[in-house]
C-alpha positions as a Markdown table, in Angstrom:
| # | Residue | x | y | z |
|---|---|---|---|---|
| 1 | Unk | 44.2 | -94.4 | 0.0 |
| 2 | Unk | 40.6 | -94.9 | -1.2 |
| 3 | Unk | 37.7 | -94.2 | 1.1 |
| 4 | Unk | 34.6 | -96.0 | -0.1 |
| 5 | Unk | 31.5 | -93.9 | 0.4 |
| 6 | Unk | 27.9 | -93.6 | -0.4 |
| 7 | Unk | 26.1 | -90.2 | -0.6 |
| 8 | Unk | 22.3 | -90.2 | -0.5 |
| 9 | Unk | 19.8 | -87.3 | -0.6 |
| 10 | Unk | 16.4 | -87.9 | 0.9 |
| 11 | Unk | 13.7 | -86.2 | 2.9 |
| 12 | Unk | 13.8 | -86.3 | 6.7 |
| 13 | Unk | 11.3 | -88.9 | 8.1 |
| 14 | Unk | 9.4 | -86.8 | 10.6 |
| 15 | Unk | 6.1 | -87.7 | 12.2 |
| 16 | Unk | 3.5 | -85.8 | 14.1 |
| 17 | Unk | 1.0 | -87.7 | 16.2 |
| 18 | Unk | 2.1 | -90.8 | 14.4 |
| 19 | Unk | 1.4 | -89.3 | 10.9 |
| 20 | Unk | 4.3 | -88.6 | 8.5 |
| 21 | Unk | 4.9 | -84.9 | 7.8 |
| 22 | Unk | 4.7 | -84.4 | 4.0 |
| 23 | Unk | 4.8 | -80.6 | 3.7 |
| 24 | Unk | 7.9 | -78.4 | 3.9 |
| 25 | Unk | 10.1 | -81.3 | 4.8 |
| 26 | Unk | 13.9 | -80.7 | 5.3 |
| 27 | Unk | 16.2 | -82.3 | 2.7 |
| 28 | Unk | 19.2 | -84.2 | 4.1 |
| 29 | Unk | 22.4 | -85.6 | 2.7 |
| 30 | Unk | 23.4 | -88.9 | 4.3 |
| 31 | Unk | 27.0 | -89.9 | 4.0 |
| 32 | Unk | 28.0 | -93.5 | 4.7 |
| 33 | Unk | 31.7 | -94.4 | 4.8 |
| 34 | Unk | 33.9 | -97.0 | 6.5 |
| 35 | Unk | 31.1 | -98.2 | 8.8 |
| 36 | Unk | 30.3 | -94.6 | 9.8 |
| 37 | Unk | 27.3 | -92.4 | 9.0 |
| 38 | Unk | 26.8 | -88.7 | 9.2 |
| 39 | Unk | 23.8 | -86.6 | 8.0 |
| 40 | Unk | 23.8 | -82.9 | 6.8 |
| 41 | Unk | 20.6 | -80.9 | 6.7 |
| 42 | Unk | 20.5 | -79.0 | 3.4 |
| 43 | Unk | 19.5 | -75.3 | 3.4 |
| 44 | Unk | 16.2 | -76.0 | 1.6 |
| 45 | Unk | 12.9 | -77.7 | 2.3 |
| 46 | Unk | 10.4 | -79.2 | -0.1 |
| 47 | Unk | 7.0 | -80.9 | 0.0 |
| 48 | Unk | 7.2 | -84.7 | -0.3 |
| 49 | Unk | 5.0 | -84.7 | -3.3 |
| 50 | Unk | 7.5 | -82.6 | -5.1 |
| 51 | Unk | 10.5 | -84.9 | -4.4 |
| 52 | Unk | 11.7 | -87.6 | -6.7 |
| 53 | Unk | 13.2 | -90.3 | -4.5 |
| 54 | Unk | 14.7 | -92.2 | -7.4 |
| 55 | Unk | 16.6 | -89.2 | -8.8 |
| 56 | Unk | 17.2 | -87.8 | -5.3 |
| 57 | Unk | 16.2 | -84.4 | -6.5 |
| 58 | Unk | 13.2 | -82.0 | -6.6 |
| 59 | Unk | 10.9 | -82.6 | -9.5 |
| 60 | Unk | 11.3 | -80.3 | -12.4 |
| 61 | Unk | 9.1 | -77.2 | -12.4 |
| 62 | Unk | 8.3 | -77.3 | -8.7 |
| 63 | Unk | 9.0 | -74.7 | -6.1 |
| 64 | Unk | 9.1 | -74.8 | -2.3 |
| 65 | Unk | 7.2 | -72.7 | 0.2 |
| 66 | Unk | 9.6 | -69.8 | -0.3 |
| 67 | Unk | 9.2 | -70.0 | -4.1 |
| 68 | Unk | 12.7 | -71.3 | -4.6 |
| 69 | Unk | 12.8 | -73.2 | -7.9 |
| 70 | Unk | 13.6 | -76.9 | -8.3 |
| 71 | Unk | 16.6 | -75.9 | -10.5 |
| 72 | Unk | 18.1 | -73.7 | -7.7 |
| 73 | Unk | 17.5 | -76.3 | -5.0 |
| 74 | Unk | 18.9 | -79.1 | -7.2 |
| 75 | Unk | 22.0 | -77.0 | -8.0 |
| 76 | Unk | 22.6 | -76.6 | -4.3 |
| 77 | Unk | 22.3 | -80.4 | -3.8 |
| 78 | Unk | 24.8 | -81.0 | -6.6 |
| 79 | Unk | 27.2 | -78.4 | -5.1 |
| 80 | Unk | 26.9 | -80.2 | -1.7 |
| 81 | Unk | 27.6 | -83.5 | -3.3 |
| 82 | Unk | 30.7 | -82.2 | -5.1 |
| 83 | Unk | 31.9 | -80.5 | -2.0 |
| 84 | Unk | 31.7 | -83.6 | 0.2 |
| 85 | Unk | 33.5 | -85.6 | -2.5 |
| 86 | Unk | 36.3 | -83.0 | -2.7 |
| 87 | Unk | 36.7 | -83.1 | 1.0 |
| 88 | Unk | 37.0 | -86.9 | 0.9 |
| 89 | Unk | 39.6 | -86.6 | -1.8 |
| 90 | Unk | 41.6 | -84.3 | 0.4 |
| 91 | Unk | 41.6 | -86.8 | 3.2 |
| 92 | Unk | 42.6 | -89.5 | 0.8 |
| 93 | Unk | 45.6 | -87.5 | -0.3 |
| 94 | Unk | 46.6 | -87.1 | 3.3 |
| 95 | Unk | 46.1 | -90.9 | 3.9 |
| 96 | Unk | 43.7 | -90.0 | 6.7 |
| 97 | Unk | 40.4 | -91.6 | 7.5 |
| 98 | Unk | 38.3 | -88.7 | 8.8 |
| 99 | Unk | 36.1 | -89.0 | 11.9 |
| 100 | Unk | 32.5 | -87.9 | 11.4 |
| 101 | Unk | 33.3 | -84.8 | 13.5 |
| 102 | Unk | 36.2 | -83.9 | 11.3 |
| 103 | Unk | 34.1 | -84.3 | 8.2 |
| 104 | Unk | 31.3 | -82.2 | 9.6 |
| 105 | Unk | 33.7 | -79.4 | 10.7 |
| 106 | Unk | 35.4 | -79.1 | 7.3 |
| 107 | Unk | 32.0 | -79.3 | 5.4 |
| 108 | Unk | 30.4 | -76.7 | 7.7 |
| 109 | Unk | 33.3 | -74.3 | 7.3 |
| 110 | Unk | 33.3 | -74.6 | 3.5 |
| 111 | Unk | 29.5 | -74.1 | 3.2 |
| 112 | Unk | 29.5 | -71.0 | 5.3 |
| 113 | Unk | 32.0 | -69.4 | 2.8 |
| 114 | Unk | 30.6 | -70.9 | -0.4 |
| 115 | Unk | 26.9 | -70.4 | 0.2 |
| 116 | Unk | 26.1 | -66.9 | 1.5 |
| 117 | Unk | 22.6 | -66.9 | -0.1 |
| 118 | Unk | 21.4 | -70.1 | 1.4 |
| 119 | Unk | 17.9 | -70.3 | 2.8 |
| 120 | Unk | 19.4 | -70.9 | 6.2 |
| 121 | Unk | 21.2 | -67.6 | 6.1 |
| 122 | Unk | 18.2 | -65.8 | 4.7 |
| 123 | Unk | 16.3 | -67.0 | 7.7 |
| 124 | Unk | 18.7 | -65.0 | 9.9 |
| 125 | Unk | 16.4 | -62.1 | 9.2 |
| 126 | Unk | 13.9 | -62.0 | 12.1 |
| 127 | Unk | 10.2 | -62.6 | 11.7 |
| 128 | Unk | 9.6 | -59.0 | 12.5 |
| 129 | Unk | 11.9 | -57.7 | 9.8 |
| 130 | Unk | 10.2 | -59.8 | 7.2 |
| 131 | Unk | 6.8 | -58.9 | 8.5 |
| 132 | Unk | 7.6 | -55.1 | 8.2 |
| 133 | Unk | 9.0 | -55.6 | 4.7 |
| 134 | Unk | 5.9 | -57.5 | 3.7 |
| 135 | Unk | 3.5 | -54.8 | 4.9 |
| 136 | Unk | 5.6 | -52.0 | 3.5 |
| 137 | Unk | 6.1 | -53.6 | 0.0 |
| 138 | Unk | 2.5 | -55.0 | -0.3 |
| 139 | Unk | 1.0 | -51.8 | 1.0 |
| 140 | Unk | 2.7 | -49.9 | -1.8 |
| 141 | Unk | 1.9 | -52.5 | -4.5 |
| 142 | Unk | -1.7 | -52.9 | -3.5 |
| 143 | Unk | -2.3 | -49.3 | -2.5 |
| 144 | Unk | -3.5 | -50.2 | 1.0 |
| 145 | Unk | -5.8 | -47.9 | 2.8 |
| 146 | Unk | -5.0 | -46.5 | 6.2 |
| 147 | Unk | -7.4 | -48.9 | 7.8 |
| 148 | Unk | -5.6 | -51.9 | 6.2 |
| 149 | Unk | -2.3 | -50.7 | 7.5 |
| 150 | Unk | -3.8 | -50.3 | 10.9 |
| 151 | Unk | -5.2 | -53.9 | 10.8 |
| 152 | Unk | -1.7 | -55.2 | 10.1 |
| 153 | Unk | -0.2 | -53.1 | 12.8 |
| 154 | Unk | -2.7 | -54.4 | 15.3 |
| 155 | Unk | -2.0 | -58.0 | 14.1 |
| 156 | Unk | 1.7 | -57.3 | 14.6 |
| 157 | Unk | 1.1 | -56.1 | 18.2 |
| 158 | Unk | -1.0 | -59.2 | 18.9 |
| 159 | Unk | 1.8 | -61.5 | 17.6 |
| 160 | Unk | 4.4 | -59.6 | 19.6 |
| 161 | Unk | 2.3 | -59.9 | 22.8 |
| 162 | Unk | 1.9 | -63.6 | 22.1 |
| 163 | Unk | 5.6 | -64.2 | 21.6 |
| 164 | Unk | 8.2 | -61.4 | 21.2 |
| 165 | Unk | 10.7 | -64.0 | 19.8 |
| 166 | Unk | 8.3 | -65.6 | 17.4 |
| 167 | Unk | 9.8 | -67.2 | 14.2 |
| 168 | Unk | 8.4 | -68.9 | 11.1 |
| 169 | Unk | 9.2 | -72.3 | 12.8 |
| 170 | Unk | 6.5 | -71.4 | 15.4 |
| 171 | Unk | 3.8 | -71.4 | 12.7 |
| 172 | Unk | 2.9 | -75.1 | 13.0 |
| 173 | Unk | -0.6 | -76.3 | 13.4 |
| 174 | Unk | 0.0 | -76.5 | 17.2 |
| 175 | Unk | 1.5 | -73.0 | 17.2 |
| 176 | Unk | -1.4 | -71.5 | 15.3 |
| 177 | Unk | -3.9 | -73.1 | 17.6 |
| 178 | Unk | -2.0 | -71.7 | 20.6 |
| 179 | Unk | -2.1 | -68.2 | 19.0 |
| 180 | Unk | -5.8 | -68.5 | 18.3 |
| 181 | Unk | -6.4 | -69.5 | 22.0 |
| 182 | Unk | -4.3 | -66.5 | 23.0 |
| 183 | Unk | -6.4 | -64.2 | 20.8 |
| 184 | Unk | -9.6 | -65.6 | 22.2 |
| 185 | Unk | -8.5 | -65.1 | 25.8 |
| 186 | Unk | -7.2 | -61.6 | 25.0 |
| 187 | Unk | -10.4 | -60.5 | 23.3 |
| 188 | Unk | -12.4 | -61.8 | 26.3 |
| 189 | Unk | -10.3 | -59.7 | 28.6 |
| 190 | Unk | -10.7 | -56.6 | 26.5 |
| 191 | Unk | -14.2 | -57.1 | 25.3 |
| 192 | Unk | -15.3 | -53.6 | 26.3 |
| 193 | Unk | -15.1 | -51.3 | 23.4 |
| 194 | Unk | -12.9 | -50.5 | 20.5 |
| 195 | Unk | -9.9 | -52.3 | 21.9 |
| 196 | Unk | -11.6 | -55.6 | 21.2 |
| 197 | Unk | -11.6 | -55.0 | 17.5 |
| 198 | Unk | -8.8 | -56.6 | 15.4 |
């Protein structure tokens, strides 16, 4: 049995207010076979300007927002391509035409085992854990003063008051505007002494 298939890597076509999003765009793998289509979101994102649509890879020498290199991201795309091809071969040997759900289930189970260091799993760290790591490590490296540590602690408290479950995905333009509005309202409420200082 031979399952004809076409595997394409591209950036997700998202828009905000009618304008295409070009920064930190998710990379997807689209699989077309036997009149069916399924898409997998890769564990990395990249700016559109750093993506080579012809080669379907990140341009050499580029990094994403988390400073992951093009070579590392492209290696992951190649692994994903090889994995999906291997899964198809297994179905071919069994003389089975997989449903999109079956294909997704097998692929997902394999990637969880094979890719423990993916960006998606790294993101399982909470925002607060990363924030604390950032202040601790940079405080030591840059020899922060007590006043600087206090400013970051105050900022952390403001963020927590704003949204205790905040994540990096909340830091969109809209999310930042909401936070600024929150700070403005809070400062108006507490504009009576030292508590108003950030």
